[in-house]
C-alpha positions as CSV (number, residue, x, y, z in Angstrom):
1,X,18.8,47.0,-23.8
2,X,16.2,49.0,-25.5
3,X,17.3,52.3,-24.4
4,X,15.4,55.0,-26.5
5,X,17.9,57.2,-28.7
6,X,18.5,59.5,-27.4
7,X,19.0,58.3,-23.6
8,X,17.0,60.2,-21.3
9,X,19.2,60.6,-18.2
10,X,18.4,62.4,-14.7
11,X,21.2,64.2,-13.3
12,X,22.2,66.2,-10.4
13,X,22.9,69.6,-12.2
14,X,24.6,72.4,-11.4
15,X,23.2,75.5,-13.0
16,X,25.2,78.2,-12.1
17,X,28.7,78.6,-10.5
18,X,28.6,78.0,-6.9
19,X,25.0,76.9,-7.2
20,X,23.6,73.5,-5.4
21,X,22.8,70.6,-7.2
22,X,19.2,70.3,-8.9
23,X,18.0,67.2,-10.3
24,X,17.2,67.3,-13.8
25,X,16.3,65.2,-17.1
26,X,18.7,65.7,-19.9
27,X,19.5,63.9,-23.2
28,X,22.6,61.8,-23.3
29,X,24.1,60.7,-26.6
30,X,24.5,57.4,-27.3
31,X,27.9,56.0,-27.0
32,X,30.6,56.4,-29.5
33,X,33.2,53.9,-30.7
34,X,35.7,54.4,-27.9
35,X,32.8,54.9,-25.2
36,X,31.2,52.8,-22.7
37,X,27.7,53.3,-21.4
38,X,27.2,52.7,-17.8
39,X,24.2,52.7,-15.6
40,X,25.2,54.1,-12.5
41,X,24.8,52.4,-9.3
42,X,26.4,54.3,-6.8
43,X,28.8,57.8,-6.5
44,X,31.2,59.0,-4.1
45,X,30.6,62.5,-3.2
46,X,34.2,63.9,-3.3
47,X,35.7,67.6,-2.4
48,X,36.4,68.0,-5.8
49,X,32.6,67.9,-7.1
50,X,31.9,70.7,-4.4
51,X,34.9,72.9,-5.2
52,X,35.2,72.8,-8.9
53,X,31.8,74.1,-9.8
54,X,32.6,77.2,-7.9
55,X,35.7,77.5,-10.4
56,X,33.9,77.3,-13.1
57,X,32.9,80.1,-15.4
58,X,29.3,80.8,-16.2
59,X,29.9,80.0,-19.9
60,X,30.8,76.1,-18.7
61,X,27.1,76.1,-17.2
62,X,25.0,74.3,-16.5
63,X,27.3,71.2,-15.7
64,X,27.3,67.5,-14.2
65,X,30.1,66.6,-12.2
66,X,30.8,63.4,-10.2
67,X,34.0,61.1,-10.4
68,X,33.7,58.0,-8.3
69,X,30.9,56.4,-10.1
70,X,30.3,52.4,-10.2
71,X,27.9,50.7,-12.2
72,X,26.9,48.1,-14.7
73,X,28.0,48.3,-18.4
74,X,25.0,48.7,-20.5
75,X,26.6,49.3,-24.2
76,X,30.2,49.2,-25.3
77,X,31.6,50.9,-28.4
78,X,33.2,48.8,-31.3
79,X,36.6,50.1,-30.7
80,X,36.6,49.4,-27.2
81,X,38.6,46.2,-25.7
82,X,38.2,44.3,-22.5
83,X,34.7,45.4,-21.5
84,X,31.6,43.6,-22.2
85,X,28.2,44.1,-21.5
86,X,26.9,43.2,-17.9
87,X,30.6,43.9,-16.4
88,X,30.6,45.7,-13.2
89,X,32.7,48.7,-13.1
90,X,34.7,51.3,-11.1
91,X,34.9,54.5,-13.0
92,X,38.0,56.6,-12.0
93,X,40.0,59.4,-14.1
94,X,41.0,59.7,-17.5
95,X,44.3,59.9,-19.4
96,X,45.4,59.6,-22.9
97,X,47.9,56.7,-22.6
98,X,50.0,58.0,-25.1
99,X,51.7,61.0,-24.1
100,X,55.2,61.1,-22.7
101,X,54.1,60.9,-18.8
102,X,51.4,58.4,-19.7
103,X,54.1,56.1,-21.5
104,X,56.1,56.4,-18.7
105,X,53.4,55.4,-16.5
106,X,52.5,58.3,-14.6
107,X,48.9,59.0,-16.2
108,X,47.8,61.1,-13.5
109,X,50.1,63.7,-15.0
110,X,48.9,63.2,-18.7
111,X,49.4,66.1,-20.8
112,X,45.9,65.9,-21.8
113,X,44.6,65.8,-18.2
114,X,42.7,69.0,-18.2
115,X,41.0,68.7,-21.3
116,X,40.0,64.8,-20.6
117,X,39.1,65.7,-17.0
118,X,37.7,68.7,-16.2
119,X,36.4,70.8,-19.5
120,X,32.9,69.5,-19.6
121,X,33.3,67.9,-23.2
122,X,35.1,65.3,-25.2
123,X,38.6,65.5,-26.5
124,X,37.1,66.6,-30.1
125,X,35.3,69.6,-28.4
126,X,31.7,67.9,-28.7
127,X,29.7,67.8,-25.5
128,X,27.7,64.7,-24.5
129,X,24.5,66.2,-23.0
130,X,21.7,68.5,-23.6
131,X,18.2,69.9,-22.7
132,X,15.1,71.8,-23.9
133,X,14.8,75.1,-22.4
134,X,12.1,77.3,-23.8
135,X,11.8,75.3,-26.5
136,X,15.6,75.2,-27.7
137,X,18.5,73.3,-27.1
138,X,20.8,74.0,-24.1
139,X,24.3,72.5,-23.7
140,X,25.0,70.4,-20.7
141,X,28.8,70.2,-20.1
142,X,29.8,67.1,-18.9
143,X,32.2,64.2,-19.3
144,X,33.9,65.3,-15.8
145,X,36.7,63.1,-15.4
146,X,35.4,60.9,-18.4
147,X,32.3,60.3,-16.6
148,X,29.8,63.0,-14.9
149,X,28.6,60.2,-12.6
150,X,26.2,62.0,-10.6
151,X,23.8,61.0,-12.7
152,X,21.7,57.8,-13.8
153,X,23.8,57.0,-17.1
154,X,27.5,57.7,-17.9
155,X,29.7,57.9,-20.6
156,X,33.1,56.4,-19.8
157,X,36.2,54.9,-21.6
158,X,38.6,51.9,-21.4
159,X,41.2,54.0,-19.8
160,X,39.3,54.8,-16.7
161,X,36.9,51.6,-16.6
162,X,37.9,49.1,-14.0
163,X,36.4,45.8,-14.3
164,X,35.3,44.1,-10.7
165,X,34.1,41.1,-9.6
166,X,30.4,41.1,-9.7
167,X,30.0,39.9,-6.4
168,X,31.8,43.0,-4.8
169,X,29.2,45.4,-3.5
170,X,29.6,48.5,-5.9
171,X,28.7,51.2,-3.3
172,X,31.4,50.3,-0.9
173,X,34.0,50.2,-4.0
174,X,32.7,53.9,-5.3
175,X,35.7,55.8,-3.0
176,X,38.2,53.3,-4.5
177,X,37.7,55.6,-7.6
178,X,39.7,58.9,-6.3
179,X,39.2,59.5,-2.6
180,X,40.3,56.0,-1.2
181,X,43.1,55.4,-4.0
182,X,44.5,59.0,-3.7
183,X,45.2,58.6,-0.1
184,X,46.2,54.8,0.1
185,X,48.0,55.2,-3.2
186,X,50.4,57.9,-1.7
187,X,51.4,55.3,1.0
188,X,51.7,52.5,-1.7
189,X,53.4,54.4,-4.5
190,X,55.1,57.3,-3.1
191,X,56.3,56.5,0.5
192,X,56.2,52.7,0.3
193,X,57.1,52.4,4.1
194,X,59.0,50.1,5.8
195,X,57.4,48.7,9.2
196,X,59.8,50.5,11.4
197,X,59.3,54.0,9.8
198,X,56.5,56.4,10.9
199,X,54.0,58.4,9.2
200,X,51.9,61.4,10.5
201,X,48.3,62.0,8.4
202,X,47.3,65.4,8.7
203,X,43.2,65.5,8.4
204,X,41.4,62.2,9.2
205,X,38.9,62.5,6.3
206,X,38.4,60.0,3.3
207,X,41.7,60.6,2.1
208,X,43.6,60.6,5.2
209,X,41.9,57.7,6.9
210,X,42.5,55.7,3.5
211,X,46.3,56.3,4.1
212,X,46.2,55.3,7.8
213,X,44.2,52.4,6.9
214,X,46.5,51.0,4.3
215,X,49.8,51.9,6.2
216,X,48.4,49.9,9.2
217,X,47.6,47.0,7.0
218,X,50.8,47.2,5.7
219,X,52.3,46.7,9.1
220,X,53.9,50.3,9.6
221,X,54.2,50.4,13.5
222,X,53.8,53.9,14.1
223,X,50.8,55.8,12.4
224,X,49.7,59.1,13.5
225,X,46.6,60.8,12.9
226,X,46.0,65.0,13.2
227,X,42.4,65.8,13.3
228,X,40.2,68.4,15.5
229,X,37.1,66.1,15.1
230,X,37.0,63.8,18.1
231,X,35.1,61.1,15.9
232,X,37.8,61.1,13.2
233,X,40.2,60.6,15.8
234,X,38.4,57.4,17.2
235,X,38.2,55.9,13.8
236,X,42.1,56.5,13.4
237,X,42.6,54.9,17.1
238,X,40.5,51.8,15.9
239,X,43.4,51.2,13.2
240,X,45.9,51.3,15.9
241,X,46.8,54.8,15.0
242,X,47.8,57.5,17.4
243,X,45.6,60.2,17.3
244,X,46.4,63.9,17.9
245,X,43.8,66.8,18.6
246,X,45.4,70.0,17.1
247,X,43.2,72.2,19.2
248,X,44.0,70.7,22.6
249,X,44.1,73.7,25.1
250,X,47.4,73.7,26.9
251,X,48.8,71.2,24.6
252,X,52.3,71.5,23.2
253,X,52.5,72.1,19.2
254,X,51.4,69.3,17.1
255,X,54.9,69.1,15.6
256,X,56.4,68.8,19.0
257,X,54.1,66.0,19.9
258,X,54.7,64.4,16.5
259,X,58.4,64.3,17.3
260,X,58.1,63.2,20.8
261,X,55.9,60.3,19.5
262,X,58.4,59.2,16.6
263,X,62.0,59.9,18.6
264,X,62.8,62.7,16.7
265,X,60.2,63.2,13.9
266,X,58.4,61.4,11.4
267,X,59.8,59.5,8.3
268,X,56.8,60.6,6.2
269,X,53.9,63.2,6.4
270,X,50.7,63.6,4.6
271,X,48.6,66.8,4.5
272,X,45.0,66.5,3.2
273,X,43.9,69.4,4.5
274,X,45.4,72.4,2.2
275,X,45.6,74.6,5.5
276,X,48.8,76.6,5.1
277,X,49.5,76.6,8.7
278,X,48.8,72.5,8.8
279,X,51.2,71.9,6.1
280,X,54.1,74.1,7.9
281,X,53.2,72.0,10.9
282,X,53.8,68.7,9.2
283,X,57.3,70.1,7.5
284,X,58.3,70.6,10.9
285,X,57.0,67.1,12.3
286,X,59.6,65.4,10.1
287,X,62.7,64.1,11.0
288,X,66.0,65.1,9.0
289,X,65.6,63.9,5.6
290,X,62.0,63.2,5.6
291,X,59.3,63.7,3.1
292,X,56.0,65.5,3.1
293,X,53.1,64.9,0.7
294,X,51.0,67.7,0.0
295,X,47.7,66.5,-1.2
296,X,45.1,68.9,-0.4
297,X,43.6,71.3,-3.0
298,X,42.6,74.7,-1.5
299,X,44.9,77.3,-0.6
300,X,47.0,79.2,-3.5
301,X,50.2,79.2,-1.5
302,X,52.1,77.5,1.3
303,X,54.4,78.8,3.7
304,X,57.5,76.6,3.7
305,X,60.2,77.0,6.7
306,X,63.2,77.7,4.4
307,X,65.8,77.1,7.1
308,X,64.2,74.2,8.4
309,X,64.3,72.6,4.7
310,X,67.8,73.8,3.8
311,X,69.2,72.3,7.1
312,X,67.4,69.0,7.0
313,X,67.3,67.7,3.7
314,X,63.5,67.2,4.1
315,X,61.5,67.0,0.9
316,X,58.4,68.8,0.2
317,X,56.3,67.4,-2.8
318,X,52.8,66.6,-4.2
319,X,50.9,63.9,-5.6
320,X,48.1,63.6,-8.3
321,X,45.7,60.7,-7.2
322,X,48.4,58.8,-5.3
323,X,50.7,58.4,-8.5
324,X,48.0,55.9,-9.1
325,X,47.0,54.1,-12.5
326,X,43.5,53.3,-11.7
327,X,43.7,50.2,-13.9
328,X,46.5,49.0,-11.4
329,X,46.0,50.6,-8.2
330,X,42.0,49.9,-7.9
331,X,42.7,46.0,-8.2
332,X,45.6,46.2,-5.5
333,X,43.4,48.1,-3.2
334,X,40.4,45.6,-3.8
335,X,42.9,42.7,-3.1
336,X,44.0,44.4,0.0
337,X,40.5,44.9,0.9
338,X,39.6,41.2,0.4
339,X,42.6,40.1,2.4
340,X,41.8,42.2,5.3
341,X,44.6,44.5,5.0
342,X,42.4,47.7,3.6
343,X,39.4,48.0,5.9
344,X,37.7,51.1,4.9
345,X,34.0,49.8,4.3
346,X,32.6,51.3,7.6
347,X,34.0,54.5,6.2
348,X,31.1,54.9,3.7
349,X,27.8,56.2,4.5
350,X,25.2,55.6,1.8
351,X,22.2,57.9,0.8
352,X,19.8,57.6,-1.7
353,X,20.6,60.0,-4.6
354,X,17.6,62.2,-4.1
355,X,19.2,63.2,-0.5
356,X,22.2,64.4,-2.4
357,X,21.8,67.9,-0.5
358,X,21.9,65.6,3.1
359,X,25.0,64.1,1.8
360,X,26.6,67.4,1.0
361,X,25.8,68.9,4.4
362,X,26.9,65.9,6.5
363,X,30.2,65.9,4.2
364,X,30.8,69.5,5.1
365,X,30.0,69.4,8.7
366,X,32.1,66.1,9.1
367,X,29.3,64.2,10.3
368,X,30.2,61.6,7.8
369,X,33.9,60.4,6.8
370,X,32.6,59.3,2.9
371,X,29.0,60.3,1.6
372,X,28.0,57.9,-1.2
373,X,24.8,58.3,-3.0
374,X,23.2,55.3,-4.4
375,X,20.2,54.8,-6.9
376,X,17.6,52.5,-6.5
377,X,16.4,50.0,-8.8
C-alpha cells in the first residue's frame, strides 16, 4: 500500500460538545510498533457515539468517535502478533491485558479502561490525528475505544482487533463489536440460563434484541420483551418471545403481566433503557432470588425497592460489555450466527457514510434497530 505519510483520513468530526457530525479531512499518523492500520469498511452507530460527545469538555474537541468498526488490515506494527496485512477484522473495546482484572479474565473492568477507551489519546498521552486550521496545526482527539472508526481509516491494537473469516459480511458484523456483544454477552456470560428459566428484556433496541435472539437460540423457553414501539415488539415476537406494550391503555402494570406470564416472576431481567421507573419495574418483575442486570447508560441514579429487595433475595447488578472478552465472545457469537442460533442480520440497516445524519435521526426515532454506516469503494 502506497499510503502517503501522513495518511489523509476522511472522518465524521464532532467539533463542539453536543454538536452534530461534520465531514472533514484530517492527518492520521502512521501506525506505531504496537498499532494496526485498518481501512474501515463499515461502522455501527451506537448510543455511546451520540452521548459521549455531549459529555466531553470543549478542551477535548474536535473529536472522532466510533467504536463498532470493521475493515481490512493495511499495515501492521512490528510488535503486533497474530494479525496480518489483508486480514478482515472487527474492532471492539480496548484493555491493557496486564492489570488485575484483565489477568482474571474481566477485561471490561480493566484498570486502564478510561484512558484506553475514552480520553481521546494514546496511553502515553499522544494523539493520532491533526488538521490544519488557519495555517496552524489543530489536535483532533481520537483513539476512541482504540479505533475512532467513524472514519475512512483507523488505528487499532492487537487487544481489540478480532480477525474474522474473509467470506463474512463486515457490515453485518459491525454491531458484534459492542451492541450485539453487550446484549448477547449478558445472556451468555452473566445469566447462563437453563431452558426452563425465564428472561424479561426491557427495551427492544439493538442490545435488547440481541439478548432476546441469543436466549431463544439457546433454547430458553420463556423470553419476554417490553417495548413501547410496535415494530420492535413485532421483531421480538418473530424470535418466539412474548412482547408487552408498557403503554397499553387499561392494562395491568408491566411487572404484574410479567409475573403472570412466568408463573410468579422472571428468573432474570435485563434493562437496556436506563429509565429509573423501568429499572424499578424490572426489579419487581423478578421472582424471589431472581437477577436484574442493568445495561443502560443515562440516568445518574436508580430507585430500588428496598423492601422487595431485602425480602426476596433478588440481585441487582450491572455489566460492562456483557462481561465479554472480544477476542473470545465475538468469535463465539459469529459461530452461533453461522449455526442459525443468533439470527441478527435483519436487525441491521445500512447507510452510505455520507448519510450519517439520516442514520442518527433514524436511530433516535426508533425507525431502525441498528444503523451501520458503509464506505463505498
